DRENPA-3360 file (N, C-alpha, C; in nm, 2 decimals, always signed):
BEGIN
1 = MKILAIDS = +0.98/+0.22/-1.26/+0.90/+0.23/-1.13/+0.77/+0.14/-1.15 ~ +0.74/+0.07/-1.05/+0.63/-0.03/-1.06/+0.53/+0.00/-0.94 ~ +0.40/-0.02/-0.98/+0.29/-0.01/-0.88/+0.22/-0.14/-0.88 ~ +0.20/-0.19/-0.75/+0.13/-0.32/-0.74/-0.02/-0.29/-0.72 ~ -0.10/-0.34/-0.81/-0.25/-0.32/-0.80/-0.31/-0.45/-0.74 ~ -0.38/-0.44/-0.63/-0.44/-0.55/-0.56/-0.59/-0.53/-0.55 ~ -0.66/-0.58/-0.65/-0.80/-0.54/-0.67/-0.89/-0.67/-0.67 ~ -0.98/-0.68/-0.57/-1.08/-0.78/-0.57/-1.20/-0.74/-0.66;
9 = SYDGITKA = -1.29/-0.83/-0.70/-1.40/-0.80/-0.79/-1.51/-0.90/-0.78 ~ -1.54/-0.95/-0.66/-1.63/-1.06/-0.65/-1.77/-1.03/-0.61 ~ -1.79/-0.90/-0.57/-1.93/-0.86/-0.53/-1.96/-0.73/-0.59 ~ -2.08/-0.67/-0.56/-2.12/-0.55/-0.63/-2.03/-0.44/-0.62 ~ -1.99/-0.40/-0.50/-1.91/-0.28/-0.48/-1.76/-0.30/-0.53 ~ -1.70/-0.41/-0.50/-1.57/-0.43/-0.55/-1.56/-0.44/-0.70 ~ -1.66/-0.51/-0.76/-1.67/-0.52/-0.90/-1.68/-0.38/-0.97 ~ -1.77/-0.30/-0.92/-1.79/-0.16/-0.97/-1.66/-0.08/-0.96;
17 = SYVYRNRH = -1.59/-0.09/-0.84/-1.47/-0.01/-0.83/-1.36/-0.07/-0.91 ~ -1.35/-0.20/-0.92/-1.25/-0.26/-1.01/-1.26/-0.22/-1.15 ~ -1.38/-0.21/-1.20/-1.41/-0.16/-1.34/-1.37/-0.02/-1.35 ~ -1.41/+0.07/-1.25/-1.37/+0.21/-1.25/-1.22/+0.23/-1.25 ~ -1.15/+0.16/-1.17/-1.01/+0.17/-1.15/-0.93/+0.13/-1.28 ~ -0.98/+0.03/-1.34/-0.91/-0.02/-1.47/-0.94/+0.08/-1.58 ~ -1.05/+0.15/-1.58/-1.08/+0.24/-1.69/-1.02/+0.38/-1.66 ~ -1.02/+0.42/-1.54/-0.98/+0.56/-1.51/-0.86/+0.59/-1.42;
25 = VYPYLESK = -0.81/+0.49/-1.35/-0.70/+0.51/-1.26/-0.57/+0.45/-1.32 ~ -0.57/+0.33/-1.35/-0.44/+0.26/-1.40/-0.39/+0.32/-1.53 ~ -0.48/+0.36/-1.62/-0.43/+0.42/-1.74/-0.36/+0.56/-1.71 ~ -0.41/+0.63/-1.61/-0.35/+0.75/-1.57/-0.21/+0.73/-1.51 ~ -0.20/+0.63/-1.43/-0.07/+0.59/-1.36/+0.03/+0.55/-1.47 ~ -0.02/+0.48/-1.57/+0.07/+0.43/-1.68/+0.12/+0.55/-1.76 ~ +0.03/+0.65/-1.78/+0.07/+0.77/-1.85/+0.18/+0.85/-1.78 ~ +0.19/+0.83/-1.66/+0.30/+0.90/-1.58/+0.43/+0.82/-1.57;
33 = GFEIVRCQ = +0.43/+0.70/-1.65/+0.55/+0.63/-1.66/+0.56/+0.51/-1.56 ~ +0.46/+0.47/-1.49/+0.46/+0.36/-1.40/+0.42/+0.23/-1.48 ~ +0.48/+0.12/-1.44/+0.43/-0.01/-1.48/+0.34/-0.07/-1.38 ~ +0.22/-0.12/-1.42/+0.13/-0.17/-1.32/+0.15/-0.32/-1.31 ~ +0.18/-0.37/-1.20/+0.19/-0.52/-1.17/+0.05/-0.55/-1.11 ~ -0.02/-0.64/-1.18/-0.16/-0.67/-1.14/-0.18/-0.80/-1.07 ~ -0.23/-0.78/-0.95/-0.29/-0.90/-0.87/-0.44/-0.87/-0.85 ~ -0.51/-0.89/-0.96/-0.65/-0.86/-0.96/-0.74/-0.98/-0.98;
41 = DKLARRVY = -0.87/-0.96/-0.94/-0.97/-1.06/-0.96/-0.92/-1.19/-0.89 ~ -0.91/-1.30/-0.96/-0.88/-1.42/-0.90/-0.73/-1.43/-0.84 ~ -0.65/-1.33/-0.89/-0.51/-1.32/-0.84/-0.50/-1.23/-0.72 ~ -0.61/-1.18/-0.67/-0.61/-1.09/-0.55/-0.61/-1.18/-0.43 ~ -0.51/-1.26/-0.41/-0.50/-1.35/-0.30/-0.36/-1.34/-0.24 ~ -0.34/-1.37/-0.12/-0.22/-1.36/-0.05/-0.11/-1.44/-0.12 ~ -0.14/-1.56/-0.17/-0.03/-1.64/-0.23/+0.03/-1.58/-0.35 ~ -0.05/-1.50/-0.42/+0.00/-1.43/-0.54/+0.06/-1.29/-0.51;
49 = VQPEASRE = +0.00/-1.22/-0.41/+0.05/-1.09/-0.37/+0.18/-1.09/-0.30 ~ +0.21/-1.18/-0.21/+0.33/-1.18/-0.13/+0.46/-1.17/-0.21 ~ +0.48/-1.26/-0.32/+0.61/-1.24/-0.39/+0.62/-1.11/-0.47 ~ +0.50/-1.06/-0.51/+0.51/-0.93/-0.59/+0.53/-0.82/-0.49 ~ +0.47/-0.82/-0.38/+0.49/-0.71/-0.28/+0.64/-0.71/-0.23 ~ +0.70/-0.82/-0.23/+0.84/-0.83/-0.18/+0.94/-0.78/-0.28 ~ +0.90/-0.75/-0.40/+1.00/-0.70/-0.50/+1.05/-0.56/-0.46 ~ +1.17/-0.53/-0.48/+1.23/-0.40/-0.45/+1.19/-0.29/-0.54;
57 = DIVYMTGV = +1.15/-0.33/-0.66/+1.11/-0.23/-0.76/+0.97/-0.18/-0.75 ~ +0.89/-0.24/-0.66/+0.76/-0.19/-0.63/+0.77/-0.07/-0.53 ~ +0.72/+0.05/-0.58/+0.73/+0.17/-0.50/+0.59/+0.21/-0.43 ~ +0.48/+0.15/-0.47/+0.35/+0.19/-0.43/+0.26/+0.07/-0.44 ~ +0.17/+0.05/-0.34/+0.07/-0.05/-0.35/-0.07/+0.01/-0.33 ~ -0.16/-0.03/-0.41/-0.30/+0.02/-0.41/-0.40/-0.08/-0.45 ~ -0.52/-0.06/-0.42/-0.62/-0.16/-0.46/-0.76/-0.14/-0.39 ~ -0.85/-0.22/-0.43/-0.98/-0.21/-0.37/-1.01/-0.35/-0.31;
65 = GHGVYTTY = -1.07/-0.36/-0.20/-1.11/-0.48/-0.13/-1.18/-0.45/+0.00 ~ -1.23/-0.55/+0.06/-1.29/-0.53/+0.19/-1.19/-0.53/+0.30 ~ -1.22/-0.46/+0.41/-1.13/-0.45/+0.52/-1.19/-0.45/+0.65 ~ -1.11/-0.49/+0.75/-1.15/-0.47/+0.89/-1.03/-0.40/+0.95 ~ -1.03/-0.37/+1.08/-0.93/-0.29/+1.14/-0.79/-0.35/+1.13 ~ -0.78/-0.48/+1.13/-0.65/-0.54/+1.13/-0.61/-0.60/+0.99 ~ -0.70/-0.60/+0.89/-0.68/-0.68/+0.77/-0.73/-0.62/+0.65 ~ -0.65/-0.62/+0.54/-0.69/-0.59/+0.40/-0.72/-0.72/+0.33;
73 = MGEYCDPI = -0.84/-0.73/+0.27/-0.88/-0.86/+0.21/-0.89/-0.85/+0.06 ~ -0.86/-0.96/-0.01/-0.87/-0.96/-0.15/-1.00/-1.04/-0.19 ~ -0.98/-1.12/-0.30/-1.09/-1.20/-0.36/-1.15/-1.29/-0.25 ~ -1.28/-1.28/-0.24/-1.36/-1.37/-0.15/-1.30/-1.36/-0.01 ~ -1.26/-1.23/+0.03/-1.21/-1.20/+0.17/-1.09/-1.28/+0.21 ~ -1.01/-1.32/+0.11/-0.88/-1.38/+0.14/-0.79/-1.27/+0.21 ~ -0.74/-1.30/+0.33/-0.66/-1.20/+0.40/-0.52/-1.18/+0.34 ~ -0.51/-1.07/+0.26/-0.38/-1.04/+0.19/-0.28/-0.99/+0.29;
81 = FHIGNYQA = -0.32/-0.88/+0.37/-0.23/-0.83/+0.47/-0.31/-0.83/+0.60 ~ -0.26/-0.90/+0.69/-0.32/-0.92/+0.83/-0.20/-0.89/+0.93 ~ -0.23/-0.82/+1.03/-0.12/-0.79/+1.13/-0.06/-0.92/+1.18 ~ +0.07/-0.92/+1.17/+0.15/-1.04/+1.21/+0.17/-1.14/+1.11 ~ +0.11/-1.12/+0.99/+0.12/-1.22/+0.88/+0.17/-1.17/+0.75 ~ +0.27/-1.08/+0.76/+0.34/-1.03/+0.64/+0.48/-0.99/+0.69 ~ +0.57/-0.98/+0.59/+0.71/-0.95/+0.62/+0.75/-0.81/+0.59 ~ +0.84/-0.75/+0.66/+0.88/-0.61/+0.65/+0.92/-0.58/+0.50;
89 = KELDNKAA = +0.98/-0.68/+0.44/+1.03/-0.65/+0.30/+0.91/-0.62/+0.20 ~ +0.79/-0.66/+0.24/+0.68/-0.63/+0.16/+0.64/-0.48/+0.17 ~ +0.68/-0.42/+0.27/+0.65/-0.28/+0.29/+0.76/-0.18/+0.28 ~ +0.88/-0.23/+0.29/+1.00/-0.14/+0.30/+1.01/-0.05/+0.18 ~ +1.02/+0.08/+0.21/+1.04/+0.19/+0.11/+0.92/+0.19/+0.01 ~ +0.80/+0.16/+0.05/+0.68/+0.17/-0.03/+0.58/+0.25/+0.04 ~ +0.50/+0.32/-0.04/+0.38/+0.38/+0.01/+0.26/+0.29/-0.02 ~ +0.15/+0.31/+0.05/+0.03/+0.22/+0.03/-0.10/+0.30/+0.05;
97 = HFFACQTA = -0.19/+0.26/-0.03/-0.33/+0.31/-0.02/-0.43/+0.20/-0.06 ~ -0.51/+0.17/+0.03/-0.62/+0.07/+0.00/-0.75/+0.13/+0.02 ~ -0.84/+0.11/-0.09/-0.97/+0.16/-0.08/-1.06/+0.05/-0.02 ~ -1.07/+0.06/+0.11/-1.13/-0.05/+0.20/-1.18/+0.01/+0.33 ~ -1.27/-0.05/+0.39/-1.32/+0.00/+0.52/-1.21/-0.03/+0.63 ~ -1.20/+0.06/+0.72/-1.14/+0.04/+0.86/-0.99/+0.02/+0.86 ~ -0.92/-0.02/+0.75/-0.78/-0.07/+0.76/-0.68/+0.03/+0.82 ~ -0.71/+0.16/+0.81/-0.61/+0.25/+0.86/-0.60/+0.25/+1.02;
105 = AELGTDFV = -0.71/+0.20/+1.08/-0.72/+0.21/+1.23/-0.60/+0.13/+1.29 ~ -0.58/+0.01/+1.25/-0.47/-0.07/+1.30/-0.37/-0.12/+1.20 ~ -0.42/-0.17/+1.09/-0.33/-0.22/+0.99/-0.23/-0.11/+0.93 ~ -0.29/+0.00/+0.91/-0.21/+0.11/+0.85/-0.10/+0.15/+0.94 ~ -0.12/+0.16/+1.07/-0.02/+0.20/+1.17/+0.09/+0.09/+1.18 ~ +0.04/-0.03/+1.17/+0.13/-0.15/+1.18/+0.22/-0.15/+1.05 ~ +0.16/-0.11/+0.94/+0.24/-0.10/+0.81/+0.36/+0.00/+0.83 ~ +0.33/+0.11/+0.89/+0.43/+0.22/+0.91/+0.53/+0.17/+1.01;
113 = NNGCLAYF = +0.49/+0.10/+1.11/+0.59/+0.05/+1.21/+0.68/-0.06/+1.15 ~ +0.64/-0.11/+1.04/+0.72/-0.22/+0.97/+0.79/-0.17/+0.84 ~ +0.79/-0.04/+0.82/+0.87/+0.01/+0.71/+0.80/+0.08/+0.60 ~ +0.67/+0.08/+0.60/+0.59/+0.15/+0.50/+0.61/+0.30/+0.51 ~ +0.64/+0.37/+0.40/+0.67/+0.52/+0.41/+0.55/+0.60/+0.44 ~ +0.43/+0.56/+0.39/+0.31/+0.64/+0.41/+0.19/+0.55/+0.38 ~ +0.09/+0.56/+0.47/-0.03/+0.48/+0.45/-0.15/+0.57/+0.44 ~ -0.23/+0.55/+0.33/-0.36/+0.62/+0.31/-0.47/+0.52/+0.32;
121 = GYNEDFIV = -0.57/+0.55/+0.40/-0.69/+0.46/+0.41/-0.79/+0.52/+0.50 ~ -0.88/+0.44/+0.55/-0.99/+0.49/+0.63/-1.00/+0.41/+0.76 ~ -1.03/+0.48/+0.87/-1.03/+0.41/+1.00/-1.17/+0.37/+1.04 ~ -1.27/+0.39/+0.95/-1.40/+0.34/+0.97/-1.46/+0.29/+0.84 ~ -1.58/+0.25/+0.83/-1.64/+0.20/+0.71/-1.64/+0.32/+0.60 ~ -1.62/+0.28/+0.48/-1.63/+0.37/+0.37/-1.77/+0.35/+0.31 ~ -1.85/+0.46/+0.30/-1.98/+0.45/+0.25/-1.99/+0.48/+0.10 ~ -2.06/+0.40/+0.03/-2.08/+0.42/-0.12/-2.23/+0.41/-0.15;
129 = LMHISDAF = -2.28/+0.51/-0.21/-2.42/+0.51/-0.26/-2.41/+0.47/-0.41 ~ -2.45/+0.35/-0.44/-2.42/+0.28/-0.57/-2.49/+0.36/-0.68 ~ -2.60/+0.43/-0.66/-2.66/+0.50/-0.77/-2.58/+0.62/-0.82 ~ -2.48/+0.66/-0.74/-2.39/+0.77/-0.78/-2.25/+0.73/-0.74 ~ -2.21/+0.61/-0.76/-2.09/+0.55/-0.71/-1.96/+0.61/-0.77 ~ -1.96/+0.66/-0.89/-1.84/+0.72/-0.95/-1.79/+0.84/-0.87 ~ -1.88/+0.91/-0.81/-1.83/+1.03/-0.73/-1.75/+0.98/-0.61 ~ -1.79/+0.87/-0.55/-1.71/+0.81/-0.44/-1.58/+0.75/-0.48;
137 = FDCDSEID = -1.58/+0.67/-0.59/-1.46/+0.61/-0.65/-1.36/+0.72/-0.69 ~ -1.42/+0.83/-0.75/-1.33/+0.93/-0.80/-1.25/+1.00/-0.69 ~ -1.32/+1.03/-0.58/-1.25/+1.10/-0.47/-1.14/+1.01/-0.41 ~ -1.17/+0.89/-0.39/-1.07/+0.80/-0.33/-0.95/+0.79/-0.43 ~ -0.98/+0.77/-0.56/-0.87/+0.75/-0.66/-0.78/+0.87/-0.68 ~ -0.83/+0.99/-0.63/-0.74/+1.11/-0.64/-0.61/+1.09/-0.56 ~ -0.62/+1.00/-0.46/-0.49/+0.96/-0.39/-0.39/+0.90/-0.48 ~ -0.43/+0.81/-0.56/-0.34/+0.74/-0.65/-0.29/+0.84/-0.76;
145 = RAFADGLT = -0.38/+0.92/-0.81/-0.33/+1.01/-0.92/-0.24/+1.11/-0.86 ~ -0.26/+1.16/-0.74/-0.17/+1.26/-0.68/-0.03/+1.20/-0.65 ~ -0.03/+1.08/-0.60/+0.10/+1.02/-0.58/+0.18/+1.00/-0.71 ~ +0.11/+0.96/-0.82/+0.17/+0.94/-0.95/+0.22/+1.07/-1.01 ~ +0.16/+1.18/-0.96/+0.20/+1.32/-1.01/+0.33/+1.36/-0.94 ~ +0.38/+1.28/-0.84/+0.51/+1.32/-0.78/+0.49/+1.40/-0.65 ~ +0.37/+1.41/-0.60/+0.35/+1.49/-0.48/+0.40/+1.42/-0.35 ~ +0.43/+1.49/-0.25/+0.46/+1.43/-0.12/+0.33/+1.39/-0.06;
153 = AEEVYDRV = +0.34/+1.30/+0.05/+0.22/+1.26/+0.12/+0.13/+1.38/+0.17 ~ +0.20/+1.48/+0.22/+0.13/+1.60/+0.27/+0.06/+1.67/+0.16 ~ +0.12/+1.68/+0.04/+0.06/+1.75/-0.07/-0.05/+1.66/-0.13 ~ -0.04/+1.53/-0.13/-0.14/+1.44/-0.17/-0.27/+1.46/-0.08 ~ -0.25/+1.46/+0.04/-0.36/+1.48/+0.14/-0.43/+1.61/+0.11 ~ -0.36/+1.72/+0.10/-0.42/+1.85/+0.08/-0.50/+1.85/-0.05 ~ -0.44/+1.79/-0.16/-0.51/+1.79/-0.29/-0.64/+1.70/-0.28 ~ -0.63/+1.59/-0.21/-0.75/+1.50/-0.20/-0.86/+1.56/-0.12;
161 = IAYYNQKI = -0.82/+1.63/-0.01/-0.93/+1.69/+0.07/-1.00/+1.80/-0.01 ~ -0.92/+1.88/-0.09/-0.98/+1.98/-0.17/-1.07/+1.92/-0.28 ~ -1.03/+1.80/-0.33/-1.11/+1.73/-0.43/-1.24/+1.68/-0.37 ~ -1.23/+1.63/-0.25/-1.35/+1.59/-0.17/-1.44/+1.70/-0.16 ~ -1.39/+1.82/-0.11/-1.47/+1.93/-0.09/-1.54/+1.98/-0.21 ~ -1.47/+1.98/-0.32/-1.53/+2.02/-0.45/-1.65/+1.93/-0.49 ~ -1.63/+1.79/-0.47/-1.73/+1.70/-0.51/-1.85/+1.71/-0.41 ~ -1.83/+1.74/-0.29/-1.93/+1.76/-0.19/-2.02/+1.88/-0.23;
169 = RELEEGGH = -1.95/+1.99/-0.27/-2.03/+2.10/-0.31/-2.11/+2.07/-0.44 ~ -2.05/+2.00/-0.53/-2.12/+1.97/-0.65/-2.25/+1.88/-0.62 ~ -2.23/+1.79/-0.53/-2.35/+1.70/-0.50/-2.46/+1.78/-0.43 ~ -2.42/+1.87/-0.34/-2.51/+1.96/-0.27/-2.59/+2.05/-0.37 ~ -2.51/+2.11/-0.46/-2.58/+2.19/-0.56/-2.67/+2.12/-0.65 ~ -2.64/+1.99/-0.67/-2.72/+1.90/-0.76/-2.84/+1.84/-0.68 ~ -2.86/+1.87/-0.56/-2.97/+1.82/-0.48/-2.94/+1.68/-0.42 ~ -2.82/+1.63/-0.43/-2.79/+1.50/-0.38/-2.73/+1.51/-0.23;
177 = DDAAAALT = -2.82/+1.55/-0.14/-2.78/+1.58/-0.01/-2.73/+1.45/+0.06 ~ -2.80/+1.34/+0.03/-2.76/+1.21/+0.10/-2.62/+1.17/+0.06 ~ -2.59/+1.18/-0.07/-2.45/+1.15/-0.12/-2.35/+1.25/-0.07 ~ -2.38/+1.37/-0.06/-2.29/+1.47/+0.00/-2.26/+1.44/+0.14 ~ -2.36/+1.40/+0.22/-2.34/+1.37/+0.36/-2.25/+1.24/+0.37 ~ -2.27/+1.14/+0.29/-2.19/+1.02/+0.29/-2.04/+1.05/+0.25 ~ -2.03/+1.14/+0.15/-1.89/+1.17/+0.11/-1.82/+1.25/+0.22 ~ -1.89/+1.34/+0.29/-1.83/+1.41/+0.40/-1.79/+1.32/+0.51;
185 = YNRNHLCA = -1.87/+1.22/+0.54/-1.83/+1.12/+0.64/-1.70/+1.05/+0.60 ~ -1.69/+1.01/+0.47/-1.57/+0.94/+0.42/-1.45/+1.03/+0.43 ~ -1.46/+1.15/+0.39/-1.35/+1.25/+0.39/-1.30/+1.27/+0.54 ~ -1.39/+1.27/+0.63/-1.36/+1.29/+0.77/-1.29/+1.17/+0.83 ~ -1.29/+1.06/+0.77/-1.23/+0.94/+0.82/-1.11/+0.89/+0.73 ~ -1.07/+0.98/+0.64/-0.95/+0.96/+0.56/-0.82/+0.98/+0.65 ~ -0.74/+0.88/+0.66/-0.62/+0.88/+0.74/-0.49/+0.89/+0.65 ~ -0.40/+0.96/+0.70/-0.27/+0.99/+0.62/-0.17/+1.05/+0.71;
193 = PSVDAKWG = -0.04/+1.06/+0.67/+0.06/+1.12/+0.76/+0.02/+1.26/+0.80 ~ -0.05/+1.34/+0.72/-0.09/+1.47/+0.77/-0.18/+1.47/+0.88 ~ -0.26/+1.36/+0.90/-0.35/+1.35/+1.01/-0.28/+1.32/+1.14 ~ -0.19/+1.22/+1.12/-0.11/+1.18/+1.24/+0.02/+1.11/+1.19 ~ +0.13/+1.13/+1.25/+0.26/+1.07/+1.21/+0.26/+0.92/+1.22 ~ +0.16/+0.86/+1.29/+0.15/+0.71/+1.30/+0.12/+0.65/+1.16 ~ +0.07/+0.74/+1.07/+0.05/+0.69/+0.93/+0.16/+0.73/+0.83 ~ +0.28/+0.76/+0.89/+0.39/+0.78/+0.80/+0.45/+0.91/+0.80;
201 = DRKARIV = +0.53/+0.93/+0.69/+0.61/+1.06/+0.68/+0.54/+1.15/+0.58 ~ +0.52/+1.27/+0.62/+0.45/+1.37/+0.54/+0.53/+1.40/+0.41 ~ +0.66/+1.38/+0.42/+0.74/+1.42/+0.30/+0.76/+1.30/+0.21 ~ +0.70/+1.18/+0.24/+0.72/+1.06/+0.15/+0.66/+1.09/+0.02 ~ +0.73/+1.04/-0.09/+0.68/+1.04/-0.22/+0.72/+0.91/-0.29 ~ +0.66/+0.88/-0.41/+0.70/+0.76/-0.48/+0.78/+0.79/-0.61 ~ +0.79/+0.92/-0.64/+0.86/+0.96/-0.76/+0.99/+1.03/-0.72;
% end
């Protein structure tokens, strides 16, 4: 089983998340038996991603990059997935989660309409306070860890929301009210099949 990692790293927030994911997320996925196919850094571009995404042995796509409602972008805002500019075989029988602003609003639903089993993402901007950024990266990355643990999309969502709530409480108890408020905003804009069927099948899993 293979997971496609599409991570940009060209500015402050993507670089910080890229480092976090390579240290804390991909080793966990590998420990669960997945092989990571990497389109990272300079390889996080459409020309490199398209042939990898088209492989039938890819069961899950994840990554960090910037986004707008219609587009997930890689290195230097290269449009990796833009509505109308990808093929169904890149999505067929795969689940996807992108740590990016806004993409769930339109791109995520278009993914599902073209064969993606389940899409996880955010329908508005994702806020990160850089002085305590790991708390934000950690919550989002729980999506990847939960899928790797063999959970259904519905179970993934429930676990991730519980994890968000735990982190929010910890931040509040530590006097980080601004970070807790930002994390609450992000949690409330997390989109998944449990929120609406337009983001896929609640029972979808990658294992």
